[in-house]
Steps between C-alpha positions, in 0.01 A plus 500: 500500500679575176831557674453175690416324174824626339695376798349153469574491130859601570551191710300266270819433303585272802863429418597869509806403293473780243443756778799375703733495203421834342711721735799282436445509126496881515823505701661261253420744219671799660814632351819438684662769706796686358811289445736493791228522762546234761257214436343717240354223294365280788353800679286588198443156351477202741520257211804660334749241625297206362646311214317537170341161553374585845386849394293328236347279767414800711335672203312173423375496860379859470323440174334176622384670823344785308321242283383302799692189394591356839636171367753685286586735783569205728708315243728798438531591866621148570770550245597851617498460877810273527702759310413786737698602806294413807360775726515767228203710395486328163516152654231595756279641224525194278442278800166674567404486135583124489297427817198685365520312169546169677191573709293586187613179321431273793857432615434580867803316633742696288322826576524431877870407471565840343270734687507373861878568545457831321214607734711394800790710380280795392210505751384854392481419125117507446516360145664180627272494806191513277636216282554285810140559617374366170736210512380391842141556415514294185699223679236472775739620774240685694699584812798623303267689266334681788835586658622639167182698449553661843855585400389652170228707673763627750731597213216693335431705818866604540609539141628822349485358150229700312436215255422273794306760700244561227403135463177381662531128424742225415455162320484219755391197300413376151245218503386279208123500428292255305582730211775757527636633832440749776772735633437601854606844607547571877463859634754649730188624684128501410461776247243688298156631589376143537790371718645248252669212683589277205491509121514221240569571135341222295675417174399280210694195392662732242619729774250786438355671808124435492372661826599555864358380828515717813451411864360820657385595846304821474461693823126534436465122511644490855245717672269220621745212454760614753253521786427129467851390400764703689842476348371374161405662176263429214667461168343502152638332187444701190600457136581791266491473119583747230240557229424754227282682742757512776566275796229263636488364852341184638466380856588134575407478864649578841758352733482574874782481744864603536702541182695184417684489167452128433128507578433811292720377213304172477166679500623728220630198310156352520365813324771480236432135436123552479444294821388779724164515667357730768679509826420196717 
């Protein structure tokens, strides 16, 4: 469970901006190739051709992303994007960063205007595909969301990217609670000893992760259930909290049937908002 826990924490940053930008920052810090080499500078430093003003904007984007300041990331991306040559790696990168920041700050229309054309042009880019899933989920576009989920799951099955292969889950939706928010993490496939189908990281109004909720479907629970309900499963909703004595677990009831994201999300939101009761 510890490895799964670390994976969940990895995704809990939600925006993924600092993670996305770090490889480009490292590239930008490389020394140029020897003088006289064809395209020496641009091969080793994708931002080398930027004017001092635009390089400063790029560095400001990187710094803001690492600090989790999405509003500043978005503001600087909007200034930098018009100065970049379209369909270049740098322009594509800043486009994704801008879309993610727009999503985090609630500017869904701008995020969609950026990321939908990018996904259409780069159908195998899983970072962009994951952003589009969240965008559709948080905009209430269920059909488009489900289509994009299917696309992302297919990409995960066929990928040769080791960073993508090792991931168990991806962020699908951030939902406001009575106090704070819940970030829902969707598995590429049920995982772990308890067959985890969905995870919600519950954060305080200050942005601190307080606990997590898991939708599980243990094989042991299916022994008698399946005989009476063919094609269905019994799911349990459990919370996990860190304490000085380790991690505590609490059961919050069962949900019977076929997995449906919207149904399960709403039941888990009931737990997070303190409205949950036993399964009816």
